[in-house]
C-alpha positions as CSV (number, residue, x, y, z in Angstrom):
1,M,-6.8,-1.3,31.9
2,A,-6.1,-1.0,35.7
3,Q,-4.7,2.5,35.2
4,T,-7.9,3.5,33.3
5,K,-10.0,2.0,36.0
6,N,-8.1,3.9,38.7
7,A,-8.5,7.1,36.9
8,L,-12.2,6.7,36.6
9,I,-12.4,5.9,40.4
10,R,-10.5,9.1,41.1
11,Y,-12.8,11.2,38.8
12,K,-15.9,9.8,40.4
13,T,-14.6,10.3,43.9
14,I,-13.6,13.9,43.2
15,D,-17.1,14.4,41.7
16,K,-18.8,12.9,44.7
17,C,-16.8,15.1,47.1
18,L,-17.5,18.3,45.2
19,Q,-21.2,17.6,45.1
20,N,-21.2,17.7,48.9
21,N,-21.8,21.4,49.5
22,Y,-22.0,21.0,53.3
23,R,-18.2,20.6,53.5
24,Q,-15.2,22.6,52.3
25,W,-12.7,20.6,50.3
26,T,-9.0,21.3,50.3
27,L,-6.6,19.5,47.9
28,E,-5.4,17.4,50.9
29,D,-9.0,16.4,51.7
30,L,-9.6,15.3,48.1
31,I,-6.3,13.3,48.2
32,E,-7.4,11.5,51.3
33,A,-10.9,10.7,49.9
34,V,-9.4,9.4,46.6
35,S,-6.8,7.3,48.4
36,E,-9.5,5.7,50.5
37,A,-11.6,4.9,47.5
38,L,-8.6,3.3,45.7
39,F,-7.9,1.3,48.9
40,E,-11.5,-0.1,48.9
41,Y,-11.1,-1.1,45.2
42,E,-7.5,-2.5,45.3
43,G,-7.3,-3.7,48.9
44,K,-3.9,-2.1,49.4
45,E,-2.5,1.3,50.4
46,N,-2.2,3.5,47.4
47,S,-1.7,7.1,48.4
48,V,-2.4,9.5,45.5
49,S,0.2,12.2,44.9
50,K,-0.6,15.9,44.9
51,R,0.5,16.2,41.3
52,T,-1.8,13.3,40.2
53,L,-4.8,14.9,41.8
54,Q,-4.0,18.3,40.2
55,L,-3.8,16.7,36.8
56,D,-7.1,14.9,37.4
57,I,-8.8,18.2,38.2
58,Q,-7.3,19.7,35.1
59,M,-8.5,16.8,33.0
60,M,-12.0,17.0,34.5
61,R,-12.1,20.8,33.6
62,S,-11.1,20.1,30.0
63,E,-13.1,18.9,27.0
64,K,-11.0,15.8,26.5
65,L,-13.3,13.6,28.6
66,G,-16.4,15.6,27.7
67,Y,-16.8,16.7,31.4
68,N,-16.0,20.4,31.2
69,A,-16.4,20.4,34.9
70,P,-16.8,23.9,36.4
71,I,-14.3,23.3,39.2
72,V,-13.2,26.6,40.9
73,V,-11.0,27.5,43.8
74,Y,-12.1,30.0,46.4
75,D,-10.3,31.5,49.4
76,K,-7.2,30.2,47.6
77,K,-7.5,26.7,49.1
78,F,-11.0,25.3,48.8
79,Y,-12.4,23.5,45.7
80,K,-16.0,23.3,44.6
81,Y,-18.3,23.2,41.6
82,E,-19.3,26.7,40.5
83,D,-22.6,25.1,39.4
84,E,-23.8,23.4,42.6
85,D,-26.0,21.0,40.6
86,F,-23.2,19.8,38.3
87,T,-22.1,16.2,38.2
88,I,-20.0,14.3,35.7
89,T,-22.6,11.5,35.7
90,D,-25.2,13.8,34.0
91,I,-23.0,14.8,31.1
92,P,-25.2,14.6,27.9
93,L,-24.1,12.1,25.2
94,T,-22.4,13.6,22.1
95,E,-23.5,12.5,18.6
96,T,-20.3,10.5,18.4
97,D,-21.0,8.8,21.7
98,I,-24.5,7.9,20.5
99,N,-23.3,6.4,17.2
100,V,-20.6,4.3,19.0
101,L,-23.1,3.1,21.6
102,T,-25.7,2.2,18.9
103,E,-23.3,0.1,16.9
104,T,-21.9,-1.5,20.1
105,V,-25.3,-2.5,21.3
106,S,-26.2,-3.8,17.8
107,M,-23.0,-5.9,17.7
108,L,-23.5,-7.4,21.2
109,K,-27.2,-8.3,20.5
110,Q,-25.9,-10.7,17.8
111,F,-24.7,-12.9,20.7
112,K,-28.2,-13.2,22.2
113,D,-28.1,-17.0,21.7
114,F,-25.5,-17.3,24.5
115,S,-26.5,-17.4,28.1
116,L,-23.7,-14.9,28.6
117,F,-26.1,-12.4,27.0
118,N,-28.6,-12.8,29.8
119,D,-26.1,-11.2,32.2
120,V,-25.9,-8.0,30.1
121,S,-29.3,-7.9,28.5
122,D,-30.7,-5.6,31.1
123,I,-27.7,-3.3,30.8
124,L,-28.2,-3.2,27.0
125,Q,-31.9,-2.5,27.4
126,R,-31.0,0.5,29.6
127,L,-28.4,1.6,27.1
128,E,-31.0,1.4,24.3
129,D,-33.4,3.5,26.3
130,K,-30.7,6.1,27.0
131,I,-29.7,6.2,23.3
132,Y,-33.4,6.5,22.2
133,A,-33.9,9.4,24.6
134,E,-30.8,11.1,23.3
135,K,-31.2,10.8,19.5
136,S,-34.0,11.0,17.0
137,H,-34.2,9.3,13.6
138,T,-30.4,8.7,13.4
139,Q,-29.4,6.1,10.8
140,P,-26.7,3.7,11.8
141,V,-23.3,4.3,10.2
142,I,-22.2,0.7,10.5
143,H,-24.1,-2.2,9.0
144,L,-23.1,-5.6,10.5
145,D,-23.7,-8.7,8.3
146,K,-25.9,-11.2,9.9
147,N,-28.4,-13.9,9.0
148,E,-31.3,-14.1,11.4
149,K,-32.8,-17.1,9.5
150,L,-29.7,-19.3,9.9
151,K,-30.7,-22.6,11.5
152,G,-29.0,-24.1,14.6
153,L,-28.2,-20.8,16.4
154,H,-30.4,-22.0,19.3
155,F,-27.8,-24.7,20.0
156,L,-25.0,-22.2,20.6
157,D,-25.5,-21.9,24.4
158,E,-25.9,-25.6,25.0
159,I,-22.7,-26.2,23.1
160,Y,-20.9,-23.4,24.8
161,Q,-21.8,-24.7,28.3
162,A,-20.7,-28.2,27.3
163,I,-17.3,-26.9,26.2
164,V,-16.8,-24.8,29.3
165,K,-17.9,-27.6,31.6
166,K,-16.2,-30.4,29.5
167,V,-19.3,-32.5,28.9
168,V,-19.6,-35.0,26.1
169,L,-22.4,-34.4,23.7
170,K,-24.9,-36.8,22.0
171,I,-25.6,-35.3,18.6
172,T,-28.1,-36.2,15.9
173,Y,-26.8,-34.8,12.7
174,K,-27.7,-34.8,9.0
175,S,-25.0,-33.6,6.6
176,F,-25.7,-32.2,3.1
177,K,-24.4,-35.4,1.6
178,S,-26.2,-37.8,3.9
179,K,-29.8,-39.0,3.1
180,E,-30.5,-40.0,6.8
181,E,-29.8,-38.6,10.2
182,N,-26.9,-40.0,12.2
183,T,-26.5,-40.0,16.0
184,F,-23.1,-40.1,17.7
185,Q,-21.1,-39.0,20.6
186,F,-19.0,-35.8,20.2
187,Y,-16.3,-34.3,22.3
188,P,-16.6,-30.5,21.8
189,F,-13.5,-28.3,21.7
190,I,-14.4,-24.9,20.4
191,L,-17.1,-23.0,18.5
192,K,-15.9,-21.4,15.3
193,E,-17.6,-18.8,13.1
194,F,-16.7,-18.6,9.4
195,N,-18.5,-16.8,6.6
196,N,-21.5,-16.0,8.7
197,R,-22.0,-19.7,9.7
198,W,-21.2,-21.4,13.1
199,F,-19.3,-24.7,13.4
200,L,-18.7,-27.0,16.4
201,V,-15.1,-28.3,16.4
202,G,-14.1,-31.5,18.2
203,K,-13.8,-35.3,18.0
204,K,-16.2,-38.2,17.6
205,R,-13.7,-40.5,19.4
206,S,-10.5,-40.0,21.4
207,Q,-8.4,-41.4,18.5
208,A,-10.4,-39.8,15.7
209,P,-9.2,-36.8,13.8
210,V,-10.5,-33.4,14.7
211,S,-13.7,-32.6,12.7
212,N,-16.3,-29.9,12.5
213,L,-20.1,-29.9,12.5
214,A,-22.2,-27.1,11.0
215,L,-24.7,-26.0,13.5
216,D,-27.4,-25.6,10.8
217,R,-27.2,-29.3,10.1
218,I,-27.6,-30.4,13.8
219,I,-31.0,-31.9,14.5
220,S,-30.8,-32.3,18.2
221,I,-28.3,-32.2,21.1
222,D,-28.2,-34.0,24.5
223,Y,-25.6,-34.1,27.3
224,D,-23.9,-37.4,28.0
225,F,-22.8,-37.2,31.6
226,Q,-21.7,-40.8,31.8
227,T,-18.9,-40.7,29.3
228,P,-15.6,-39.1,30.5
229,Y,-14.5,-36.1,28.6
230,I,-11.2,-36.2,26.6
231,E,-8.5,-34.3,28.5
232,E,-6.8,-33.0,25.4
233,E,-5.1,-29.6,24.8
234,F,-6.5,-28.2,21.5
235,D,-4.7,-25.2,20.1
236,S,-7.1,-23.6,17.7
237,E,-4.6,-21.0,16.5
238,K,-2.1,-23.6,15.5
239,F,-4.7,-26.0,14.1
240,Y,-6.2,-23.4,11.7
241,K,-3.0,-21.5,10.9
242,N,-2.6,-22.9,7.4
243,V,-6.1,-23.1,6.1
244,V,-8.9,-20.8,4.9
245,G,-12.2,-21.6,6.6
246,V,-12.9,-24.6,8.8
247,T,-12.0,-27.7,6.9
248,V,-8.6,-29.1,7.8
249,N,-7.2,-32.3,6.2
250,T,-4.6,-33.3,8.9
251,R,-3.1,-35.8,6.5
252,M,-1.9,-33.1,4.2
253,Q,0.9,-30.7,4.7
254,P,0.7,-27.0,3.7
255,R,2.3,-26.2,0.4
256,K,3.2,-23.1,-1.6
257,I,0.3,-21.9,-3.8
258,E,1.3,-19.5,-6.6
259,L,-1.4,-17.1,-7.9
260,W,-1.6,-14.5,-10.7
261,I,-4.0,-11.6,-10.0
262,D,-5.1,-9.2,-12.7
263,K,-4.6,-5.4,-12.3
264,I,-8.2,-4.8,-11.3
265,N,-8.1,-7.2,-8.3
266,A,-4.5,-6.6,-7.4
267,P,-5.1,-3.5,-5.1
268,Y,-7.9,-5.4,-3.3
269,V,-5.7,-8.5,-2.7
270,I,-2.7,-6.4,-1.6
271,T,-4.8,-4.3,0.9
272,K,-6.9,-7.3,2.0
273,P,-4.7,-10.4,1.9
274,L,-6.3,-13.7,1.1
275,H,-4.5,-15.2,4.1
276,S,-1.9,-14.2,6.6
277,S,0.7,-16.3,4.8
278,Q,0.3,-14.2,1.6
279,R,3.5,-12.8,0.1
280,L,3.9,-10.5,-2.9
281,I,6.4,-12.0,-5.3
282,E,6.2,-9.8,-8.4
283,T,4.5,-6.8,-9.8
284,Y,4.1,-6.7,-13.5
285,V,4.2,-3.7,-15.9
286,D,0.5,-4.0,-16.6
287,G,-0.4,-3.7,-12.9
288,S,-1.1,-7.4,-12.3
289,I,0.8,-9.3,-9.6
290,K,2.0,-12.7,-8.5
291,I,1.6,-13.8,-4.9
292,H,2.4,-16.9,-2.8
293,L,0.2,-18.5,-0.2
294,F,1.3,-21.3,2.2
295,L,-1.8,-23.4,2.8
296,I,-3.5,-26.8,3.0
297,E,-5.9,-27.0,0.1
298,N,-9.6,-27.3,1.0
299,Y,-13.1,-26.6,-0.3
300,E,-13.2,-23.1,1.2
301,L,-9.9,-22.1,-0.6
302,E,-11.4,-23.3,-3.9
303,R,-14.5,-21.2,-3.4
304,L,-12.4,-18.2,-2.5
305,L,-10.3,-18.5,-5.6
306,L,-13.2,-19.2,-7.9
307,G,-14.9,-16.1,-6.6
308,F,-12.3,-14.0,-8.6
309,G,-13.5,-15.4,-11.9
310,D,-11.1,-14.5,-14.7
311,G,-9.3,-12.1,-12.5
312,L,-7.2,-14.9,-10.9
313,E,-5.1,-17.8,-12.2
314,V,-3.6,-20.6,-10.2
315,L,-0.1,-21.1,-11.4
316,Q,1.1,-23.8,-8.9
317,P,0.6,-26.5,-7.7
318,T,-0.4,-28.5,-10.7
319,R,-3.1,-30.5,-8.9
320,L,-4.9,-27.3,-7.7
321,R,-4.5,-25.7,-11.2
322,N,-6.1,-28.8,-12.8
323,R,-8.9,-28.8,-10.2
324,M,-9.7,-25.2,-11.0
325,K,-9.6,-25.8,-14.7
326,A,-12.0,-28.8,-14.4
327,I,-14.5,-26.8,-12.4
328,L,-14.4,-23.8,-14.8
329,Q,-14.8,-26.1,-17.8
330,K,-17.9,-27.7,-16.3
331,S,-19.3,-24.2,-15.6
332,L,-18.6,-23.1,-19.1
333,E,-20.4,-26.2,-20.5
334,K,-23.5,-25.2,-18.5
335,Y,-23.5,-21.7,-19.8
336,N,-23.0,-23.0,-23.4
337,K,-26.3,-24.9,-23.1
338,E,-29.4,-23.4,-24.6
339,I,-32.0,-22.5,-21.9
């Protein structure tokens, strides 16, 4: 990243020099100007070599960066722009540039509920204006899944600030299973997104297990500045390593889960593994496969497996196989009823 940044500084400095038509620029003059610019950026002496600057000029002349800078040499020693009005800052956007910028802006705007977004909103607005000026009636080539009607997103920034500043929260919450609201203290660790829903992960008490709260079930949030925050190192990568989704039963150990996948779904599962622990064990003559996962069983895993319908069979463990069988039998009973 630093090397890329240095290159951009060199290009911009060369561009600025060559825009100055009131002075003649030798290669040594450009080297001195670029070295001074890098010194201002890095705070240390960083003399640019003659070879580096020659490669920079060659790069600016080429199409690789989209500059096509008309840099010419006259009197065999002085450099200038053949077009005196040329500058690399006025290069028109290509169609590819526009498409990339459009999708990037669209993606970033999904984080509008964070205060971080306020710092870049003006930049994004200017980008949108630039894109609009450059294109006409261009359809996006990437569609990002999002749910604008999802409740609780307005709590994202409050929670984010509490996590960063290590402040205890006072939360009023109503789960799907509860008939009444419940208010409690909560020590926030991280925000986690899964399946287009946001969850707050933390603890209700210092000795309590780690739990998660769905943001769309939170009624209200307040800061509790009187209660000291738990100084606890929470490794989210390790905590969620052996689960699908957000539900982690810390009393259970991960176990081998053996699945049969039919030939229709096999290519999908091979190219898009159900989990990082997935291992292909056997490929059958009919194109079906057997795979192993190493996971802690949870609700999200059950939903994932059930989503394959008759294209998947749980072979092991017996408890999970029986659980799938019971759910499917209940479903079949419902479909056997007359409407």
